[in-house]
N, C-alpha and C positions, 0 to 999 in steps of 0.2 A: 055381750056388749054393755048391757046395763050394769053388770058387776064392775067393769073397768071404769065406767063413769063415776061410780060411787067411790072407788078406791083412790083415784087420781087426786081429788082435793085433799084427802088425808095425807098423801105422800108430800104434797107441796107444803102443807102445814107443818109436817114433821121436819122438813128441811129448814124452814125458817126458824123453828125453835132451836134446832141444833146450832145454827149459825150464831144466834144471839147468845146462847150459853157459852160458846167458844170465845166470843169477843170479850165477854165479861171476865172470863178466866185469864186472858192475856190482853190487857188493855192497850199495850204498845205494839201489838203484832202488826197493825196496819198503818202505823204512823212512823215517819222518818225520825231518826235520832236527832235530838236538838243540837244546834251548832253553838260552840263556845265562842262568844264574841267578847273581846276584851274592851277595856275602856278606851275611847278615842283619844289619840295623842295629838295635842295641838302642835301646829307648825311653828318652827322657830321664827321669831319676829325679825323682820328685816331691819337693818339699822336705819334709823331716821335720817333721811337725806337733808334734814335741817342741820345736822351736826357734821357738816363736811367742811374740809379746809383745802388748802393748796400746797403743792410741793413745787419749788422752783429752784433753779441753780444752773450750773454749767458743767459740761462734760469735757474732760481733757484727756489727751493721750498720755502715754508714759513720759513723754518729754515736755508735757505741759501745753501742747498745742491744742486749741479748741477744736472739737470734732463736730463738723456740721453734718446734718442729715442722719444723725444717730437716733435710734428709737429708744425711748425710756419707758419701761413698763412697770407699773405699780401692781404688785400681786395681791389682789383682794378677791372677795367673792364675785365682785363685778370688776374685772380688770380694766384699768384705765392707762392710757399711754399718750405720749406726745413725741414729736420730732424736734431735734435741736435746729436752731437757725444757723445762719452763716457764721455767727460768733460762738457757736457751741451752746447757746442758752436754751433752756426748755422751761415749760410750766405745765403742770398737770393739775387741773381743778377737779373738785368733787371727790376727794379721797377722805377716808376716815381718819380722825385724829388718833395719834398714838404711834406705836412701833409698826413699821412697814418694811416690806422687802421690795427692793427696786432692782431690776435687771436692765442692763444697757447693752445694746448691740450696735456696733459701729463698723464701717468698712475697714478691712485690713487689720482688725483687732479681734482678739478673743472676747467672747461674751463675759461680762463681769457683773456680779451681784453685790448689792450694798444693803446694810441694815440702817434704816434712817428713822427718825421720829417726826411725824407730821403734827403741826404745820411747820414749814421751813421755807425761807425765801432765798437763801444764799448757799445752797448745797454745792459742794465741790466733789464731783464724782470723777475720780482719776482711774482710767482703764489700766489694767495691770500689765498687759503685754501685747505688743503688736505681733501680727502673724509674720512668720519668716518669709521674706520676699525671695523669689526665685533668683538664683545668681545670674548676673549679666555677663555674657561671654565677652571677653576682650576683643576689640576689633582686630581683624587680620591685616597685616601690612600689605598694601597693594601699590601698584604703579602702572602707568600705561606702558604698552609695548607696541612698537611700530617696526615694520621691516619690509623687505622686498623678497620676491621669489625669483630666482635666476633660472630661466628656461634651459633645458639640457641641450637644445638644438637651436642654432641661430635662426632668427626669424619666426620662431614659434611663440605664439601668445599663450598666456596663462590666465586670462580673465575668466572668472567664474570658478577657478580652482578653489579648494577649501583647505585651510590650515587647521589641523586638529592638534591641540596640546593635551597630552595625557599626563597626569601627575605620576612622577616616579615613585612616590611614597604611597603606602596603602591609604585608601580613602577613609578607613576607620580611625586613622591617627588624627587627633585634634590639631587643627591648624594646617593640615595638609592641603595643597591646592586641589582644585576640582577641574574636570574636563572643560575645555573651552574651544569654540570654533569661530573662525573668521573667514570671510570670503575675500579672495584676491581680486583687486580692482584691475581695470584696463591698463593702468600704468604699472602693474605688477606689485603694487603695494598692498599691505594688509595692516590691520590695527586691532589691538585688544585694549579696551578701556578697563582700568581698575583690575588688572590681573594680579592675583595673589603671588607674592614672591615665593620662589622655590624652584625645584628641579622638575623638568618636564621631558617627556618623550614626544618627538615631533613626527607628525604624519601629514603628508600633503596628498590630497585626493583629487582625481580628475572630476570634472563637473558631473558626470554620470554616476559617480560613487559618493556624492556629497551626502553627509549624514551617517556614513558607515565608517569603518576603520581599515578598509582594504580596497584597492591596492595602494601601498605606500610608495609614492614616486620620489620621496626625499632621498638624497644621497646619504650614505652612512655617516659622512662627516658632519651632517647637519641634523642628525636625528636626536641629539641631546641639546637641551637648552637650560641654562641656569638663569632665571630671572631675578636679578639682584637689585632692581630699582633703576636709579639714574644711569647706571653703566650699561643697561640693556634697553633703555627706554626708546632709543633711536638707533637706526642703522643695522638692525638685525637682518642678516642675509641668509636665506635658505636656498641651497643649491639642489637642483633636481638631477636625477641620474637615469631617467626613463629613456628608452629607445623606441623604435618603431619598425614595422615590417611593411615593405612596399613590394608590389609585384604586378604582373600582367597575366591574364588568363586568356588562353587561345584554345581553339578546337583542333581536331586532327589535321585540318587543312590549313592551319596557321592563321585563321581568322580570329579577330578579337571577339570575345564572348561578353556581351553586355548583360547585366542582371544576375551574374553568378554570385552565389552566397559564399562569403568567406568567414570562417569561424576560427577563433584563436582561444586556446586554453593552456594553462600551465601543464606541461607534459606529465609531470608526476602527480598533479592534482587536477584531473579533468573536470571536476565540479567548479573550478574557478575559471569562468568563461567571461571574455570581454564582449562588449556589444559587437554585433556582427557588422560586416561591411558588404556593400553591393558594388560590383564592378561597374565602371563608367562605360560609355560607348566605345572607348578605346581599350576596354578590357582591364583597365588599371584599378587598383585598390590601395588603400593606405590604412593601417591600423596603428594608432598612436598609444602613448601612455603605457608602455610596457616596461616594468622594472627589469633589471638584469636577471635573466632566467632562460631556461630551455622551454620552448613553447611547441605546441602541436597545432599546425595550420591545416585546416580542412577546407577544401573548395568543393562546392556542389553546383553542378549545372545540369539541369534536366535530371536524368537518371544516372549521370556520370559523377564520380567522386574521385578526388585525389587527396592524399594526406602526407604531410611532411613535417619532420621535427626541425625546428629552427632555433638557434641560440642567438639571443639578443644581448650584446654587450651594453654597458652603460653609455647613454648619450649617443647611440649610433643608429643609423638608418640601414637596415639590412634588406638587401635586394633578394627576394625569394626567386630561386631558379626552379620554376614549376614546369612539369611535363604537360603536354596538351591534355585536354579533357574531352571525352567523348560523351556528349549529351544524350546519345541514343543507346549507351551501354546498358546491358541487362545483367 
């Protein structure tokens, strides 16, 4: 133990001597490499605002018209700008004297740049070109069209019916008519204001089908219309060719059946169904507005059903000869 205490100070002293010797042999071993710092560069001097002048003048379009609310920008290190007044005049203060670049933006004109020398009080800045305006479509010739609808059966009203005019030409053709609709009044009249002249296909619809294009009650002779202006402005007459089915529903004992459901559809197109009718206390029903066609009439009462094909001629009332219905049939 005593030997270790004697040797320890010697080891510490030896370590310090070694470190000092190493440092003198490599003097930069413990110091960072020096940074190379150049000479400081002074900032560019800003132009003295004491040597400023003004630019003033007028901005005109290619045709010489003064341009109001145009913006005039002077391109410097410190951009300056001004808007033209109602007479096209502008003034930009605080610009540097000498050659300058000026750019002007005005509505409906391409941006234009100009090389000018300041100061100046009477600059004439003429814009080079107006932007190309969109072409204006010529107005389509129109005229009012008025007319009446002739009911196919005497005593039948047509108030609330709808007249649909469909253009005979393709809608993609410029100047072609467009579809129009008008409601028939109680006095059987209808009217189209400012209707485009041209050829139309005519559809007359019952009130329950307004807004669609089927069924067409118009007679074949009235399904084409050429609107030529004054010659068709008044007195156009549209004839209807629709018919109707009327009948009476009874049970096996010959009693009238009230509340029986009567359905009518085109026989060859069962998806084309008319609004249903319900039999009255006397068993009667009436289904109107049927264009000439073969129809399928189906009557339902309780669990009983009957079906019958019926042909409806134009403008005719067809009496359906129906067999009795058994409401208790299974």
